[in-house]
N, C-alpha and C positions, 0 to 999 in steps of 0.2 A: 384633280390637277393632271393636265396632259403630260406625257413623258417629256415633251420638249421643254416645257416650263420647269419641270423637275430637273432637267439637265442644266438649265440656266441657273437654277437655285444652287445646285451642287457646285457648279463652276464658280459662282460668287463666293461660296464657302471656301473653296480651294484658294481663291484669290486672297481672302481675308487671312487664312492660316499662312499662306505664302508671304503675305505682307508682314505678319508677326515674325516669321522666320528671318526675313530680310532685316527688320528692325533689330532683332536679337543678334543676328550676325554682326551688324554694324556696332551695336552696343558692346558686345563681348570683345570685339576687336579694338574698341576705343578705351574701355575702362582699364585703369592701371592697378597693379598689385598693391601699391601703397594706398590707393583710395579704398580698396577692399579691406585692407588691414584697419584703416581708419573707421570704416563702417562696422567692423567687428568690435572695435573698442567702444563704439557707440551702442553696442548691444543689439544690433540687427541680426537676427538669427540666420536669415537666408544668405548673409554674407559668407558664412562658413561653407555653404554649398557652392558658392560662386568661385572660391579660391582654387579648387581642383581644376576647374575649367580654364583658368588663366595659366595654370602650370602646363597645360597641354592645349593651348589656345587654337593652334592650327587644326587639330583633330575636330574640334567642335564647330569651328567656322566652316570647315569643309562639309560637315554633316548638314548644317543649316543651309548652306548653299545648295547642296544636293536636294534637300527637301523642297526648297522654294522652286527650283527648276522642275522637279517632278510634278509639283502641284500646278505650276504654270502650264506645263505640257498637258496635264489632265484637263485643266480648265479650257485650254485651246481646243482640244478634241471635243469636249462637251458642247462648247459654244458653236463649233462648226456643225456638229450633228443637229443642233437645234435650228440653226439658220437654214440648213438644207430643207427643212420642213416648213418653217415659218415664213420664209421669204419667197415670194413668187418672182423668180428671176432665173436666167440661165445658170447652170452649175458654176461657171467661172465667176459670175456676179455674186452668187452666194458665198463662194470661197473667198473672194476679194473682200466682201463685207465683213466676214468673220475675221480675216487677217487684220483689217484696219482697226476693228474694235479691239482685238486682243493686243495689237501694238500699242494703242492708246492706253488701254488698261494696264498693260505690263509696264509702260514707261512711268505712268503716274502712280498706280496703286502698288507696284512692286519695285519701283525705282526711286522716284523723287520723294514721295511722302514717307514711306517707312525709313528710308535712310536719314531723312531730315529729323524724324522723331528719334532715331537711334543715336544721332549726334546730340540733339538737344536734351534728351533725358536718358543718357547712357547708363547712369547708376540704377535708376528705377527699373528700366527695361531689362538690364542685365541680371538684376536680382530676381525678377519675376521669371526670366527665361532659364535660370540656372537649373532648376529641377527638370523641366521638359527637355532641355538640351542634353542633360546627362542620360536621360532615358533614350533619347534619339541616338546618342552616341553608342549606346549598347546595341541598339537595333540595327543602325545603318553604318556604324563605324567600320566593320570589316568590309562591307560592300564598297564604301567610298575609297578605302585603301586599295581594294582590288581594281577599281576603275582608274585610280591614279596610277597604279602599276601598269595597267594596259596603256594609258595615255603616254606615260614615259617611254614605254617600249616602242610605240609607233612614231614617237617624236624624234626627229634628228637631234643629235647632241645629247648632252647630259640633262636628265630630268630633275625634278624636285621630289624628294622623298615624301614631304608633307603636302605636296601639291603646289601649284603656282598661285594659289589664291591668297589674298591678304599679304602680298609680298611687298618688298621695299619699293617696287615701282609704283604701287598704289599710294604708299605713304609719300613718295617723292611728288606725285601729282597733287596730293593734298597740300604739301608744303608750297608748291608753286602757286596753287590756287589761293592759299592764305596770303602769300606775298602780293599776288595780283589784286587781292581785295583789301590790301593795306592793313591786314591783321598783324603781319610781321614785317620787319624791314628786310631789304635785300641782303644786307650782310648777315642777318640771322638765317635767312634762307640758305645762303652759301655755306654757313657753318653747319647747318643740319645736313646738307648734302655731303659735306666733308666727313661727318660722322658715319654716314652710310658707307662711304668709300673707304673708311679707315680700316675695316676688317680685311679688305682686299689688298691693302698696301703691305709690302714686305720690306724688311730692313734694308735690303740692297737699294731701294728707292730713296731712303731717308739719309743714309750714312754719308759722312765726309770721306771720300775715297782716300786710300793710302798715300796717293800722290800729293794730297793737301794736308796730310797729318803733320802736326808739330809734336815731336817726341824728344826724349832726353835719355842718354845712356845712364845705366845704373852707377857707373863709376864716376860720374860728374859730382862736383862739390855742391853744397847747398847754395853757395853764392852764385854759381853758374845756373842753378835751377831758378833762383830769384831773378837773375838777369834775363833768362829766357822767358819767364812769365811776364816780366814787365814789358819786354819788347814785343811779345806775341799777343799779350792781352788775355791769355787763358789762365784760369785759376786751377785747372786740373790738367795734368800733362801725363800721357802714357810713358812708362819707363821700359826701355828695351834692354835686352842682354846682348847676345852676339850680333843680332841684326833686327830689322823691323818686323820680321816674322816671329821674333822671340820676345813678345810683350810679356813682361813678368810682373807688372804692377802699375799703379797710378800714384803720382805724387800730387798732394794738395798744397797749394801755396800757403794756405792758412797754417798747415802743419810746419812748413819750412819757416814761416815768419815767426811762429810761436817759439820754435826751437832756437832760432838765431837771436831772438829777443832775450830768452832766458840764458843763453850762453853764446856770446858774440864770437868766441873762438871757433864755434861749431861751423861757421861759414866756410872756413877753409879746411877744417880737420875732418868733418863728417861727409859721408857720401849720400847720394840720393837714395840708394838702396836701404839705408837705415830708417828712412821715414815713409817709404812707399807703402801703399795699402793694396789689398788684394784686388784683382781686376775681374770684372764680369765679362765672360766670353759668350757671344751669341752667334748662331749661324746666320749667314746673309739671307737665307730663305725663310727666316722666322717672320711671322705676321706682326704687324705693328701693335695690334691690341695685346697680343701675348707678350711682346717685349715690354710694353708699358706695365703690365701686371708683374713681370719679373723684376723690373727696376724698382717698382714700388715695394715689392716684397723684400728685395735686397737692400733697399734704402741707398741706392747709388744713382748718380746723375750721369754717369758716363759708362759706356760698355764698348769693348773691342769686338769688331765684327770679323769673323773668320769665314773663308770660302770653303768649298767642298774638299779642298786639298789640305786644309788646316793652316793655310797662310793667312796673314793679316790682310783683310780686304778694306778696312777702314775703321772709323769709330762713329758711334752714334750717341747723342745725348738726349736727355729727357725733353730738352727744349725742341730738338728736332721732331720728336713725336708730337708734342703739343702744337707746334707750328703746322703740322699736317691737318689739324682741325681748325685752328683759329687764324691761320695765315702767318705771313712774315711778321716777326716781332722786332720792332725798332725802339730806340730810346730817344731822349730829348737831344742827344748829341748828333743824331743822324740827320744830315742835310743833303739836299739835292746838289750835286756837283756837276759842272759842265764837263762835257767829254774832252774838250781841249781848252786850256787856259794859257794864253801867252804871258810870259813873265819877262823880267829884265834880262839884258845881256843875251838875248836870243834863246832863252830857255823856255820849256813848256812843262805844264803839268797836265797829265792825261789820265783818264780813267783806266784802271788796271784791266778792265774787260774790253777795252778798245781793240779792234782787230789789228793784228800785228802788221799786216801789209798796209793798212791805212796809216798806221804809225810810222812805217818806213817812208811812205810818201811825204809825211809831214816833216820829218827831220832830214830827208834827202839821202837815205842809205838804202842798200838792197837787202831785203829779207824775204826769203822764200818760205811761206808758211808750211807748204807741203814738205819741203826739205827739212825744216826745223821740227815738224811734227807737232806744231802748236797753232792755236788760233788767236790767242790774246797776248797782250803785253805781259800780264802776270805769268802766263804760261812760258813766254820767252825767258823771263827772269828765272823761273824755276828750272827750265831746261839748261840754261848756262850755269846756274849755281849748283845744280845737281841735288837740290833739296827745295823744300817749300820756302818761298820768299816771305819774310816777315819784315815789318818796318825797320829800316836801317840797312837792310841788305842792298848791295849795289854791284853792278857789273860795268865794264867798259865795252862799248860797241862802236867800232869805226869812228873813233874820236868823240864819242858821246858817253857821258856818265849817266847811267840809269839807276835811280835810287828808289826803292820801295818806301812809300810814305804811310800815311795814316791808315790804321785798320778800320774796316767798315763792316757794319752789320753785326749780328749776334755771333757769327762764327769768326769774327775778327780777321777776315781775309783782307789782304792788301787792297785798299780802295783806290789809291792814286799812285802814280809813278812820276817822279821828277826827272825830266830829261834835260841836261845842260851840256854845252860843249865842255870838254875836258879842260880844267884849269879855270873856268869861269865861276864866279860867285853869284849867287842869286839872293836878292833881298827877301826878307821875311814877307810872307804873303798869307792869303786867307786860310789856306788849309793847314792843319796841324802837321808839323814834321814828325817823322818817326824818331824813336830813341836811338841812342848810339848802338851800333851793331856789334860791338866787341863782346866776346864771350867770357871776359875776365878770366 
């Protein structure tokens, strides 16, 4: 056999081994730990060798990737050497022929075919590749880590300790491809992407800011706590001491209701401080996934967020965290409301998020949003009240009475505002009116 045909034979062998490395890389990246445990329970011996690979998946995927690139480079050199002798053509023609052949071979034999097999038979290929992959990890692991270190050093910005291979970006592309192929629905794709982004989200992005917090003083009676809960729609309310930066606990409506049911006189005689529970404090820089773990461990649904100076930045609930993944949670009572609804006697019902200057034009008064420092009607109410507006709260503005109405959404923010000329009565209409604003 001539040396040239020997080179082609060795090149073909390199391609075959490289194809196995690609299939193994794909399979190891795809098989799950739970599936491996299931295979172990079924008595498959090689499953025990596969489990350590999954515990350090990035290391072995990087090694297999390095192996297949090395083999492809070797095959390319050998094919080029053979073509320089076997093909009667100018040098540029020989090189071009070798390049075209290797591009086709690389795309098919080291791209499409082995990756397809790795996906279709992930369990079988991962089990067979476990032992060779562990051996390759011992041989090439230090080298791949050194090359990754060099790559990170010459790359602008922060690099990846385990290398950029088999990253979230590749998984995101697979998810998008699955949605495009009708394997999953669009809302499922969005949810999966939300999971990827979840770890990069911090509490500051999820919290209800302090300006929108509803709280109660520790000295208030249980009756006042029930009144606030009914009017605001919240079942858990932070309890403060001297000021809003002094959050000392959380009062649960169910605790107050149980106590007043057992002893009706406790409504007036007992204070909120007697029933409040400990409060979980978290920094505003904490990641959302760590927050979820902490709230699950503490078995609480509400935490107070503090800033770098120790002041109260806001509150966050476990529903806020869940919504970051699944999207806005609504119930059967949430309905679409018009931005402006004309009522009897010249009154209007408007969305609380309507821009304050548009609202001013509607009722014919002058309001400077920049001067007020607010953008929405609900913001104007809070500004004039000096606290968060809840259903039943009202102000007078240039001959108009503005009343906060029904709470909307899971956070029970004011959804609509009733604007009527002072002294005018408005007939009952489609939106639910807020409860009485008295504090008892």
